C-alpha positions as CSV (number, residue, x, y, z in Angstrom):
1,X,0.1,0.0,-0.2
2,X,1.3,3.4,-0.9
3,X,2.2,5.7,2.1
4,X,-0.3,8.4,1.3
5,X,-3.3,5.7,1.4
6,X,-1.8,3.7,4.5
7,X,-1.7,7.3,6.3
8,X,-5.5,7.8,5.4
9,X,-6.5,4.5,6.4
10,X,-4.6,5.1,9.6
11,X,-6.5,8.3,10.0
12,X,-9.8,6.7,9.3
13,X,-9.3,3.9,11.7
14,X,-8.0,5.9,14.3
15,X,-4.8,4.5,14.3
16,X,-2.1,7.1,13.8
17,X,1.2,7.0,14.0
18,X,2.3,8.3,17.6
19,X,5.4,10.6,17.5
20,X,7.5,11.7,20.4
21,X,9.8,14.6,19.5
22,X,13.0,15.5,21.5
23,X,14.0,19.1,21.0
24,X,11.9,22.3,20.7
25,X,14.3,24.7,19.1
26,X,13.4,26.6,16.0
27,X,13.2,23.3,13.9
28,X,11.4,21.5,16.5
29,X,8.7,24.3,16.8
30,X,8.2,24.3,12.8
31,X,7.8,20.8,13.1
32,X,5.2,20.5,15.7
33,X,3.5,23.4,13.8
34,X,3.2,21.2,10.9
35,X,2.5,18.0,12.6
36,X,-0.3,19.6,14.5
37,X,-2.2,20.5,11.6
38,X,-2.6,17.5,12.0
39,X,-1.1,15.4,9.0
40,X,-3.5,12.7,8.2
41,X,-2.2,9.4,10.0
42,X,0.2,11.0,12.2
43,X,0.0,12.6,15.9
44,X,2.4,14.5,17.8
45,X,2.1,12.8,20.8
46,X,4.9,14.0,22.8
47,X,7.9,16.6,23.2
48,X,10.9,16.4,25.5
49,X,12.8,19.4,25.8
50,X,15.2,20.4,28.7
51,X,13.8,23.9,29.0
52,X,9.9,23.3,29.4
53,X,8.9,26.9,28.3
54,X,10.2,26.0,24.7
55,X,8.3,22.7,24.8
56,X,4.9,24.5,25.8
57,X,5.5,27.2,23.0
58,X,6.0,24.4,20.3
59,X,2.5,23.1,21.5
60,X,0.7,26.6,21.7
61,X,2.0,27.8,18.4
62,X,1.0,24.2,17.0
63,X,-2.4,24.9,18.1
64,X,-2.3,21.7,20.6
65,X,-4.3,22.7,23.6
66,X,-4.9,19.3,25.1
67,X,-1.4,18.5,26.5
68,X,-0.4,17.3,30.1
69,X,3.2,17.6,31.7
70,X,4.4,14.2,32.9
71,X,7.3,12.6,34.9
72,X,7.2,9.0,33.7
73,X,6.3,6.7,31.1
74,X,3.6,5.1,32.7
75,X,1.9,8.7,33.0
76,X,2.6,9.4,29.4
77,X,1.0,6.3,28.3
78,X,-2.4,7.1,30.3
79,X,-2.4,10.5,28.9
80,X,-1.8,9.7,25.4
81,X,-4.3,6.8,25.8
82,X,-6.9,9.6,26.6
83,X,-6.0,11.4,23.7
84,X,-3.8,14.0,25.4
85,X,-0.3,15.1,24.0
86,X,2.5,15.1,27.0
87,X,5.3,17.3,27.7
88,X,8.4,16.4,29.9
89,X,12.1,17.7,30.6
90,X,13.4,14.0,30.5
91,X,13.7,12.2,27.2
92,X,14.0,8.8,28.8
93,X,10.2,9.0,29.4
94,X,9.7,9.2,25.9
95,X,12.0,6.4,24.9
96,X,10.3,4.2,27.7
97,X,6.8,5.0,26.6
98,X,5.0,2.3,24.8
99,X,2.4,4.6,23.4
100,X,5.0,6.3,21.1
101,X,5.9,4.5,17.9
102,X,8.6,7.0,16.4
103,X,10.9,9.2,18.1
104,X,12.0,12.5,16.1
105,X,15.4,13.8,17.3
106,X,16.2,17.4,16.6
107,X,18.2,18.9,19.3
108,X,21.4,19.2,16.9
109,X,23.5,17.6,19.9
110,X,25.9,15.0,19.6
111,X,26.4,13.2,22.9
112,X,22.8,13.4,24.4
113,X,21.5,12.5,20.7
114,X,23.8,9.2,20.9
115,X,22.3,8.4,24.4
116,X,18.7,9.0,23.1
117,X,19.1,6.7,19.8
118,X,20.7,3.7,21.5
119,X,17.8,3.8,24.4
120,X,15.3,4.4,21.2
121,X,16.8,1.1,19.9
122,X,16.6,-0.8,23.1
123,X,13.1,-0.1,23.3
124,X,12.1,-0.8,19.7
125,X,11.5,2.7,18.4
126,X,12.3,3.9,14.9
127,X,14.5,6.9,14.9
128,X,14.2,9.9,12.6
129,X,17.5,11.8,12.6
130,X,17.0,15.9,12.2
131,X,20.6,16.1,13.3
132,X,23.4,16.0,10.7
133,X,25.7,16.7,13.5
134,X,25.1,13.1,14.9
135,X,24.2,11.3,11.8
136,X,27.5,12.6,9.6
137,X,29.6,11.3,12.8
138,X,28.1,7.9,13.8
139,X,25.5,7.2,11.3
140,X,27.0,4.0,10.1
141,X,27.3,2.5,13.5
142,X,23.8,3.6,14.8
143,X,22.3,2.0,11.2
144,X,24.1,-1.4,12.5
145,X,22.7,-1.2,16.1
146,X,19.2,-0.2,14.5
147,X,19.3,-3.3,12.4
148,X,20.3,-5.5,15.1
149,X,17.2,-4.1,17.1
150,X,14.9,-4.6,14.3
151,X,13.9,-0.7,13.9
152,X,14.7,2.2,11.2
153,X,17.0,4.8,11.7
154,X,17.1,7.6,8.9
155,X,17.7,11.2,8.0
156,X,14.7,13.1,7.1
157,X,13.3,14.4,3.9
158,X,13.3,17.9,3.5
159,X,16.9,18.4,4.9
160,X,19.0,18.6,1.7
161,X,20.6,15.0,2.1
162,X,16.7,13.3,2.4
163,X,16.0,15.7,-0.6
164,X,18.9,14.5,-2.6
165,X,18.3,10.8,-2.0
166,X,14.6,10.7,-2.6
167,X,15.2,12.4,-6.0
168,X,18.1,9.9,-6.8
169,X,16.4,6.9,-5.9
170,X,13.5,8.0,-8.3
171,X,15.9,8.4,-11.2
172,X,17.7,5.3,-10.6
173,X,14.1,3.6,-10.8
174,X,13.9,5.0,-14.2
175,X,16.7,3.4,-15.4
176,X,19.1,6.5,-15.0
177,X,22.9,6.5,-13.6
178,X,23.4,9.1,-11.0
179,X,26.8,10.0,-10.8
180,X,26.6,13.2,-8.4
181,X,24.4,14.8,-6.1
182,X,24.4,17.7,-3.6
183,X,22.5,21.0,-2.8
184,X,22.2,24.8,-3.6
185,X,24.3,26.9,-1.2
186,X,23.9,30.8,-1.0
187,X,27.1,31.6,0.8
188,X,29.9,29.9,2.5
189,X,32.7,31.6,5.0
190,X,34.5,29.6,6.9
191,X,35.4,32.5,9.1
192,X,31.9,33.3,10.4
193,X,31.1,33.1,14.0
194,X,28.5,33.7,17.0
195,X,28.9,37.4,16.8
196,X,28.8,38.0,12.9
197,X,25.8,35.9,13.1
198,X,23.8,37.2,15.9
199,X,21.5,39.8,14.3
200,X,20.7,37.3,11.5
201,X,19.9,34.6,14.4
202,X,17.9,37.1,16.1
203,X,16.0,38.3,13.3
204,X,14.8,34.9,12.5
205,X,14.4,33.4,16.1
206,X,17.4,30.8,15.9
207,X,20.4,30.1,17.7
208,X,23.6,32.2,16.7
209,X,25.8,29.0,17.2
210,X,23.5,26.9,14.9
211,X,23.1,29.8,12.4
212,X,27.0,29.9,12.2
213,X,27.3,26.2,11.5
214,X,25.1,26.9,8.5
215,X,27.3,29.8,7.0
216,X,30.8,28.5,8.0
217,X,30.4,25.3,5.8
218,X,30.3,23.0,9.0
219,X,26.7,22.0,8.2
220,X,26.9,22.0,4.6
221,X,29.8,19.3,5.2
222,X,27.7,17.4,7.4
223,X,24.8,17.0,5.1
224,X,27.0,16.2,2.3
225,X,28.7,13.3,4.5
226,X,25.1,12.0,5.3
227,X,24.4,11.9,1.5
228,X,28.1,10.3,0.6
229,X,27.5,7.6,3.2
230,X,24.2,6.9,1.8
231,X,25.4,6.8,-2.0
232,X,28.9,5.6,-1.7
233,X,29.7,8.9,-3.5
234,X,32.9,10.6,-2.5
235,X,34.3,14.2,-2.0
236,X,36.3,15.2,-5.0
237,X,38.6,17.1,-2.7
238,X,38.5,18.2,1.1
239,X,35.7,20.8,1.4
240,X,34.2,19.8,-2.2
241,X,34.5,22.1,-5.2
242,X,31.1,24.4,-4.8
243,X,31.8,26.2,-8.0
244,X,29.6,29.4,-8.3
245,X,26.9,29.3,-11.0
246,X,23.8,31.2,-12.2
247,X,21.7,28.0,-12.5
248,X,22.1,24.6,-10.9
249,X,21.8,23.3,-14.5
250,X,25.6,24.7,-15.1
251,X,26.7,21.8,-12.5
252,X,26.6,19.4,-15.4
253,X,29.9,20.9,-16.7
254,X,31.2,22.4,-13.7
255,X,32.5,19.2,-12.0
256,X,35.0,17.0,-13.1
257,X,33.6,14.4,-15.4
258,X,36.4,11.9,-14.7
259,X,35.7,11.8,-10.9
260,X,31.9,11.7,-11.4
261,X,32.3,8.7,-13.6
262,X,34.9,7.1,-11.3
263,X,33.7,7.3,-7.6
264,X,30.5,9.6,-8.0
265,X,30.8,13.0,-6.2
266,X,28.9,14.9,-3.8
267,X,29.1,18.6,-4.0
268,X,27.2,22.1,-4.0
269,X,26.2,24.6,-6.4
270,X,26.9,28.1,-4.9
271,X,24.6,31.0,-5.7
272,X,22.7,29.2,-8.0
273,X,18.9,29.5,-9.0
274,X,16.7,28.0,-7.8
275,X,18.8,29.0,-4.6
276,X,17.5,26.3,-2.5
277,X,16.6,22.7,-2.8
278,X,19.1,19.6,-4.2
279,X,20.1,18.4,-7.4
280,X,21.2,15.0,-8.9
281,X,23.5,14.8,-12.1
282,X,23.2,11.6,-14.3
283,X,25.1,10.4,-16.9
284,X,23.9,9.0,-20.2
285,X,26.2,8.0,-23.1
286,X,23.7,6.5,-25.5
287,X,23.5,8.9,-28.8
288,X,19.6,7.8,-29.3
289,X,18.9,8.6,-25.7
290,X,20.8,12.2,-25.9
291,X,18.6,13.2,-28.5
292,X,15.5,12.4,-26.7
293,X,16.7,14.4,-23.6
294,X,17.8,17.3,-25.7
295,X,14.3,17.5,-27.2
296,X,13.0,17.6,-23.9
297,X,15.2,20.6,-23.0
298,X,17.8,18.8,-20.6
299,X,20.9,19.8,-22.5
300,X,23.3,18.1,-25.2
301,X,24.6,15.7,-22.4
302,X,26.1,13.4,-21.6
303,X,25.6,14.6,-18.2
304,X,22.3,15.9,-17.2
305,X,21.0,17.7,-13.8
306,X,17.9,17.1,-12.1
307,X,16.8,19.0,-9.3
308,X,14.0,19.5,-6.9
309,X,13.6,23.5,-6.1
310,X,12.7,23.4,-2.4
311,X,13.7,21.7,0.9
312,X,11.2,22.0,3.8
313,X,12.1,19.7,6.6
314,X,9.5,20.7,8.8
315,X,6.8,19.6,6.2
316,X,8.6,16.8,4.4
317,X,9.3,15.0,7.4
318,X,6.0,13.3,7.4
319,X,6.9,11.4,4.5
320,X,9.9,10.0,6.2
321,X,7.8,9.2,9.0
322,X,5.1,7.5,7.3
323,X,7.6,5.3,5.4
324,X,9.7,4.4,8.3
325,X,6.8,3.1,10.2
326,X,4.7,1.9,7.2
327,X,7.3,0.3,5.0
328,X,10.4,0.3,7.3
329,X,12.2,2.3,4.5
330,X,14.8,4.7,5.6
331,X,14.9,8.0,3.5
332,X,18.5,8.1,3.8
333,X,21.0,5.8,5.6
334,X,24.3,4.7,5.2
335,X,24.9,1.9,2.9
336,X,27.9,0.3,5.2
337,X,30.7,2.1,6.8
338,X,31.8,5.8,6.4
339,X,32.7,7.1,3.0
340,X,33.3,10.7,4.0
341,X,33.6,12.4,7.3
342,X,33.7,15.9,8.6
343,X,37.3,17.0,9.9
344,X,38.1,20.1,11.9
345,X,39.9,23.0,10.9
346,X,40.9,26.1,12.9
347,X,39.2,29.5,12.2
348,X,42.1,31.3,13.6
349,X,45.5,30.8,15.3
350,X,45.1,28.7,18.4
351,X,47.1,28.4,21.2
352,X,48.4,26.0,23.4
353,X,46.0,25.3,26.7
354,X,43.3,26.8,24.7
355,X,39.7,25.0,24.9
356,X,37.9,24.4,21.5
357,X,34.4,25.3,21.5
358,X,33.1,23.1,19.0
359,X,30.5,23.2,16.2
360,X,29.2,27.0,15.4
361,X,31.8,28.4,17.7
362,X,35.0,31.1,17.5
363,X,37.5,28.2,17.2
364,X,37.0,25.8,14.4
365,X,34.9,25.1,11.2
366,X,34.3,21.5,9.5
367,X,35.1,20.4,5.9
368,X,34.1,17.0,4.8
369,X,37.0,14.9,3.5
370,X,36.9,11.2,2.5
371,X,37.4,9.0,5.2
372,X,40.5,7.4,3.7
373,X,42.2,10.9,3.6
374,X,40.8,11.6,7.1
375,X,42.1,8.6,8.8
376,X,45.4,8.8,7.0
377,X,46.2,11.9,9.1
378,X,44.5,10.8,12.2
379,X,42.0,14.1,11.8
380,X,39.8,15.1,14.5
381,X,36.1,14.4,13.9
382,X,34.4,18.1,14.4
383,X,31.4,16.2,16.3
384,X,34.5,15.3,18.7
385,X,36.2,18.8,19.1
386,X,34.1,20.5,21.7
387,X,35.8,20.6,25.1
388,X,39.1,19.5,23.7
389,X,42.1,21.3,24.8
390,X,44.9,22.5,22.4
391,X,48.6,20.5,23.1
392,X,50.4,23.3,21.3
393,X,50.0,26.2,19.0
394,X,48.6,25.9,15.4
395,X,47.9,28.0,12.8
396,X,44.6,29.0,11.1
397,X,43.4,26.8,8.5
398,X,45.3,23.6,10.0
399,X,43.3,20.3,10.1
400,X,43.2,19.4,13.5
401,X,44.4,15.7,14.4
402,X,44.3,13.8,17.6
403,X,47.7,14.5,18.3
404,X,46.9,18.2,18.5
405,X,44.6,18.1,21.3
406,X,43.9,16.6,24.8
407,X,40.4,15.1,24.6
408,X,37.7,14.7,27.4
409,X,37.3,11.1,28.6
410,X,34.2,8.8,28.8
411,X,32.4,10.0,26.2
412,X,29.8,7.6,24.6
413,X,30.2,9.1,21.1
414,X,33.8,8.9,21.1
415,X,33.3,5.0,22.0
416,X,30.8,4.8,19.3
417,X,33.1,6.2,16.8
418,X,36.0,3.9,17.7
419,X,33.5,1.0,17.7
420,X,32.7,2.3,14.0
421,X,36.2,2.9,12.7
422,X,37.2,-1.2,14.2
423,X,34.5,-2.3,12.3
424,X,35.1,-0.7,9.3
425,X,39.1,-0.3,9.8
426,X,40.0,0.2,6.2
427,X,38.0,3.5,5.1
428,X,35.8,3.1,2.0
429,X,38.4,3.9,-0.9
430,X,36.7,2.2,-3.9
431,X,33.8,3.5,-5.5
432,X,30.3,2.3,-5.3
433,X,28.2,2.0,-8.3
434,X,24.8,3.0,-7.2
435,X,23.2,2.0,-10.4
436,X,23.9,-1.5,-9.5
437,X,22.9,-1.4,-5.9
438,X,19.9,-3.7,-5.1
439,X,16.7,-1.3,-4.1
440,X,16.4,-3.0,-1.0
441,X,19.7,-1.7,0.2
442,X,18.5,1.6,-0.3
């Protein structure tokens, strides 16, 4: 049964998918607003957020008035059974609540989000990550643990990796051969920081550090890494190429053709119309097929650009929720081990003894790199950078390695990352022909 039909049936029979959301920042509130419409066959049953006032705001803006604050899973189950939504400051209430079918993680955190993921799997709950910070870092090992638990873990449609992957899978189902994919970016400035971004963040009711990660290439690199790990495509170079162009269709001739054909590429178009969304490049060398594609205004080939001119994570997440629960189909998830990762690069000169403030801060930015290259230099993943202390002086734009820093001890995320690197000790160095991958693996 198609997802839309199955969701309508759930709506008519009174058995909607019951969603628990962890996080009530700007993105979480937007998701709550959409799910509170409500979406047919889906109900926002619960929100967990450490600041209760933010969760209350999310419910209020979504028009959800019948909610109850709870302190235990049993209380939550009782309230949800009575048709109420619930609110808590303890995410374990949601992971242990049997009345919740699926969790949406939208905190943008790393350590707390990893803890939540493992608890969700242990309790048999599907997990949607609106969290490129976590997914780009340890997505492959989380996928292993979700598979072992018999549940789905997936990044979301609406975020650029999900938009690109949804389009790519559709094109592949038509018999086309995808060779590159990515998104459209308005600007990239590695040296932006919370001070330069504060006014924009306040104007748009967002967090300054989050907005900084959008501008300084970190989030872009994380999203491309999520896509790389789901497709097997590589980064053409550290940080990608990111050619500036007027229209996304120009990307067909702006990325290296030999790399697209040999490894596949993840990349981005800078400043291109339609100014948002995601693209996929396919290759076609049949003379007769190229004539047909030219007739339909796709150009002369042999590379052709398809694109989706929007990305709306708060809206498109409903599709991901439906696909995960109804068909156990992840929108975008790692194929196997890591293909790419996000390394830590200095925004300025850093001094011995100086603490690193992590993603979206004043000290470092993140760049995508192929895992084989990153592991060859012992690069420090940016998801592990916060709380590290410099061992010695380094210069601006230096790629930090583990040898450059003293790292905090006892972090779950580092343990999971090391488990991931042990499971796949030889980072992926060979290309993956997505055209030949069975649909079941996508």
